[in-house]
N, C-alpha and C positions, 0 to 999 in steps of 0.2 A: 101751515105754520100756526102753531098755537102753543101756549104754555099749558101746563097741567098742574092742578092742585092735588097734592098727595095727602096721605093719611095723617101727617103731622098737623094739618089744618085743624084749628079749634073752633071753626065757624063763628068768628068774632064779628063778622059783617063789615069789616073795614074795607074790603075790596069791592064788593058787589056794587055799591052806589057810585064808585069812581069809574067803572068800566064804561067807556064811551060807546061800546057796541052792544051793551047788555048781554055779554057772552057768559057771565058768571051766574050759575044756577044754584040755588039753595038745594041741598040734598043731604042725605045722611049716609055715612057718618061724617062727611065733609063736603064742602062746596065742589062743584064740577065746572069745567070750562067747556062751552059749546065750541067745538073745533070749527064749525062752519061760520061762526060769527067772530071769533077771535082773530085779530090782525096783529097782536102784540103791540098795539098802539102805533104801528109804523105810519109815519106821515102826520100823526097828530101830536105825539109826545116823544121826548128823547128816550124814554124807557117805558115799559109796560106799567100802567098805573097800578095794577094789582100788586106788582112786585114792589113798587115804590112805597106803598102804604102798608104792606104786610108786616105785622110785628113778630112773625114766627120764622126763624131761620130754617131754611130747607123745605118750607111748605109749598113753594111753587118751583117747578122745574121746567127746563126748556125741552126741546124735542130730542136732545141727547141724554135726557134724564139727569142733567146737571142742575144743582140747586142755583136758583137765580139770586138768592140771598144765602150764601154758604155759611156754615158755622163760623162764628166770630165776626161776621160782616156787620151785624147790627149792634152787638154788645161791645165790640172792640177787643174782646178777650180771645186770644189765640186758642184754638181747640186743645193744643197740648198743655197750655197753662191751665185751662179749665179742668182737664182730666187730672192734672197733678193736684189741684186744689181739692177736687172731689175725693181723690184718694186720701189726701191728708185729713179731710174731715171724717171720712169713713174710718180711719185708723184711730181716731180719738175715743 
């Protein structure tokens, strides 16, 4: 059981200091999670601390490759609305 940090990570360093198991490793092009150390904070916190602090939607996924902070979850902007606005801006 471990989360995974994917390529949309911008290496902002928000998650690494919060990990109670020191499971987050600085790497290039993005941080990595040590599967052997990661417990997803079970027993310590209600949610994985890396997910709770991550400012990038979709940068951390679970074992089923589902975004822990899916698009729209942090901004409150539904993905369909965001796409419509982007299309409107591009058309100008």
